[in-house]
C-alpha positions as CSV (number, residue, x, y, z in Angstrom):
1,M,-82.4,-87.7,-1.1
2,S,-80.2,-89.1,-3.9
3,D,-81.0,-86.1,-6.0
4,I,-79.8,-83.8,-3.2
5,N,-76.5,-85.7,-2.8
6,G,-75.9,-85.6,-6.5
7,A,-76.3,-81.8,-6.6
8,L,-73.9,-81.3,-3.8
9,T,-71.3,-83.6,-5.4
10,A,-71.6,-81.7,-8.7
11,Q,-70.9,-78.4,-6.9
12,R,-67.6,-79.8,-5.4
13,T,-66.2,-81.2,-8.6
14,P,-63.9,-79.2,-10.9
15,S,-66.4,-79.4,-13.7
16,A,-68.5,-76.9,-11.8
17,I,-65.7,-74.3,-12.2
18,P,-65.5,-72.5,-15.5
19,A,-62.6,-73.6,-17.7
20,D,-61.2,-70.1,-18.2
21,S,-60.7,-69.8,-14.5
22,W,-58.4,-72.8,-14.5
23,E,-56.3,-71.3,-17.3
24,A,-55.8,-67.9,-15.7
25,G,-52.7,-69.1,-13.7
26,P,-51.8,-70.2,-10.2
27,V,-54.0,-69.3,-7.4
28,R,-52.3,-66.9,-4.8
29,A,-53.2,-66.8,-1.2
30,P,-55.3,-63.8,-0.1
31,G,-53.1,-60.8,0.9
32,A,-49.9,-62.2,-0.7
33,A,-47.6,-59.4,-2.2
34,I,-47.0,-59.4,-5.9
35,R,-43.2,-59.2,-6.4
36,G,-42.3,-56.9,-9.4
37,R,-39.5,-57.5,-11.8
38,R,-36.3,-55.3,-11.5
39,S,-35.1,-53.5,-14.6
40,P,-31.4,-54.2,-15.2
41,R,-31.0,-50.8,-16.7
42,L,-32.3,-49.0,-13.6
43,V,-30.0,-51.2,-11.4
44,L,-27.0,-50.2,-13.6
45,I,-27.9,-46.5,-13.4
46,G,-28.2,-46.7,-9.6
47,V,-24.8,-48.3,-9.3
48,L,-23.2,-45.7,-11.6
49,C,-24.7,-42.8,-9.5
50,A,-23.4,-44.4,-6.3
51,V,-19.9,-44.7,-7.8
52,L,-19.8,-41.2,-9.2
53,G,-21.0,-39.8,-5.9
54,A,-18.2,-41.6,-4.0
55,L,-15.6,-40.3,-6.5
56,G,-16.9,-36.8,-6.1
57,V,-16.7,-36.9,-2.3
58,T,-13.2,-38.4,-2.5
59,A,-12.0,-35.7,-4.9
60,A,-13.4,-32.9,-2.7
61,F,-11.9,-34.3,0.4
62,T,-8.5,-34.7,-1.3
63,Q,-8.6,-31.1,-2.6
64,A,-9.6,-29.7,0.7
65,N,-6.7,-31.5,2.4
66,Q,-4.0,-30.5,-0.1
67,T,-1.7,-27.8,1.3
68,H,1.1,-25.7,-0.1
69,T,3.4,-23.0,1.1
70,V,3.0,-19.5,-0.3
71,V,4.4,-15.9,0.3
72,A,2.7,-13.6,2.7
73,M,3.3,-10.1,4.1
74,A,5.2,-10.0,7.4
75,R,4.9,-6.2,7.4
76,S,2.7,-3.7,5.5
77,V,4.2,-2.3,2.4
78,P,2.4,0.6,0.6
79,R,2.2,0.7,-3.1
80,G,5.3,2.1,-4.7
81,V,7.7,1.0,-2.0
82,V,10.6,-1.4,-2.6
83,V,10.1,-4.7,-0.9
84,Q,12.7,-5.6,1.7
85,P,13.7,-9.1,3.0
86,G,12.0,-8.5,6.3
87,D,8.7,-7.6,4.6
88,L,8.0,-11.1,3.5
89,T,7.2,-14.4,5.1
90,T,5.7,-17.8,4.2
91,V,2.5,-19.5,5.3
92,T,1.0,-22.9,4.6
93,I,-2.6,-22.9,3.3
94,G,-5.0,-25.3,1.8
95,S,-6.4,-25.2,-1.7
96,V,-8.2,-21.9,-2.3
97,P,-9.8,-21.9,-5.8
98,G,-9.7,-18.5,-7.5
99,V,-7.1,-17.0,-5.1
100,S,-3.8,-15.9,-6.8
101,T,-0.7,-16.7,-4.7
102,V,3.1,-16.8,-5.1
103,P,4.9,-20.1,-4.2
104,A,7.3,-19.9,-1.3
105,D,10.3,-20.8,-3.5
106,Q,9.9,-17.5,-5.4
107,L,10.2,-15.3,-2.3
108,T,13.7,-14.2,-3.0
109,D,12.6,-13.1,-6.5
110,L,10.3,-10.5,-5.0
111,I,13.0,-8.8,-2.8
112,G,14.1,-5.5,-4.3
113,Q,11.1,-5.1,-6.5
114,T,8.3,-2.6,-6.1
115,A,4.9,-3.1,-4.5
116,L,2.4,-2.4,-7.3
117,V,-0.5,-2.4,-4.9
118,D,-0.9,-1.8,-1.2
119,L,0.2,-5.0,0.7
120,P,-1.2,-5.0,4.2
121,Q,0.5,-7.2,6.9
122,G,-0.8,-10.7,7.0
123,T,-2.2,-10.8,3.5
124,L,-1.1,-13.3,0.8
125,V,1.0,-11.9,-2.0
126,G,-0.8,-12.3,-5.3
127,S,0.8,-12.9,-8.6
128,G,1.6,-9.5,-10.2
129,A,1.4,-7.6,-6.9
130,V,5.1,-7.0,-6.9
131,G,7.2,-6.1,-9.9
132,T,8.6,-3.2,-11.9
133,P,6.4,-0.1,-12.2
134,V,5.2,0.6,-15.7
135,L,5.7,4.2,-16.8
136,D,3.3,6.0,-19.1
137,P,4.7,6.9,-22.5
138,G,6.6,10.2,-22.4
139,T,7.3,10.1,-18.7
140,T,10.5,9.6,-16.6
141,H,10.9,8.1,-13.2
142,L,13.0,10.4,-10.9
143,G,14.2,9.9,-7.4
144,L,14.1,13.1,-5.3
145,K,15.6,14.1,-1.9
146,L,13.8,17.0,-0.2
147,G,14.7,18.7,3.0
148,A,12.4,18.9,6.0
149,G,9.6,21.4,5.5
150,R,9.7,21.0,1.7
151,L,6.8,18.6,1.4
152,P,3.3,18.4,3.0
153,D,3.0,16.6,6.3
154,T,0.1,14.6,5.1
155,S,-0.5,11.1,3.8
156,M,0.4,10.9,0.1
157,P,0.0,7.4,-1.3
158,P,1.5,6.5,-4.7
159,G,-0.6,7.9,-7.5
160,T,-1.1,11.3,-5.7
161,K,-0.9,14.2,-8.1
162,V,1.7,16.8,-6.9
163,V,3.4,20.0,-8.1
164,L,7.1,20.6,-7.9
165,V,7.9,24.3,-7.4
166,A,11.3,25.8,-8.1
167,V,12.6,28.2,-5.5
168,S,15.6,30.5,-5.4
169,S,18.5,29.9,-3.1
170,A,21.6,31.6,-1.8
171,A,23.7,29.7,-4.4
172,E,21.8,30.7,-7.5
173,G,23.1,29.0,-10.6
174,A,24.4,25.9,-8.8
175,A,24.3,22.7,-10.8
176,G,23.2,24.8,-13.8
177,A,20.0,26.0,-12.3
178,T,19.5,29.8,-12.6
179,A,17.3,32.3,-10.9
180,S,15.1,32.4,-14.0
181,T,13.6,29.1,-13.0
182,A,12.4,30.4,-9.6
183,G,8.6,30.1,-9.4
184,Q,8.4,27.6,-12.2
185,T,6.2,24.6,-11.5
186,F,6.2,21.1,-12.8
187,E,3.4,18.5,-12.6
188,A,4.3,15.1,-11.2
189,T,2.8,11.9,-9.8
190,L,4.1,10.1,-6.8
191,V,5.5,6.7,-7.5
192,S,6.5,5.9,-3.9
193,V,5.5,7.0,-0.5
194,P,7.9,9.7,0.9
195,R,10.3,8.1,3.3
196,E,12.2,9.9,6.1
197,L,15.9,9.3,6.2
198,P,17.7,8.3,9.5
199,D,19.1,11.8,9.8
200,G,15.6,13.1,10.4
201,T,16.2,16.2,8.2
202,S,15.4,14.9,4.7
203,W,13.0,12.7,2.8
204,V,13.3,10.6,-0.3
205,L,10.6,9.8,-2.8
206,D,10.1,8.8,-6.4
207,V,8.0,10.8,-8.9
208,S,6.9,10.4,-12.5
209,V,7.5,13.5,-14.5
210,S,7.4,14.6,-18.2
211,Q,10.5,13.6,-20.1
212,A,10.7,17.2,-21.3
213,D,11.0,18.5,-17.7
214,A,13.1,15.7,-16.3
215,A,16.5,17.4,-16.8
216,T,15.5,20.7,-15.3
217,I,13.8,19.0,-12.3
218,A,16.9,16.9,-11.7
219,E,19.1,20.0,-11.7
220,L,16.8,21.8,-9.3
221,A,16.7,18.8,-7.0
222,A,20.5,18.6,-7.0
223,A,20.7,22.3,-6.0
224,G,18.1,21.8,-3.2
225,R,15.7,24.2,-4.9
226,L,12.5,22.1,-5.1
227,V,9.4,22.2,-2.9
228,L,6.7,19.6,-3.3
229,A,3.1,20.8,-3.1
230,R,0.0,18.5,-3.3
231,S,-2.1,19.2,-6.3
232,S,-5.8,20.0,-5.8
């Protein structure tokens, strides 16, 4: 019996456990989670990402809520027509990246200038949309007044190619124009849309013609001896 008790005692003493097991470290309870160490570098990166994200959201919100007042069209103005005070208005808009606009304080600068593109009602006026027409080298800008029935009754936007035809009249030779010019034709380009005058019997328009023909065309126009035909 003493031998059996001695054997049991030996099994319960620390000497029965190998030495390397005692040196391995503290004994953890079964199922206990092992807590990993956090890297300071990863923590710093996470904080920086959160800060940058917050700054980006703030900047986007601020930009979206910034407003400014710009010039817009109160009435449609075709290309080539002089802009009048009643043609323009102002509107307040938010930030629109990539969209060209004219600040409201420049509205009066546009009045009396020419629409260089078609400007429909309700649209924003872009930078460069209104200004002074640029003439091609060797051309002259002429204003003409034609009687009713002396131009086509069709839509002719600026840029339309036309032909000015000289015709005879009862007062041949008036303003220096002679009968020898009857039937002569001159190529021209519309600069403005023909506009009917309040008298209802005449139209005014601007054309671009060759400098060499400008004087003759002006004389024929003064004598009422021009007819405008649309070029094919």
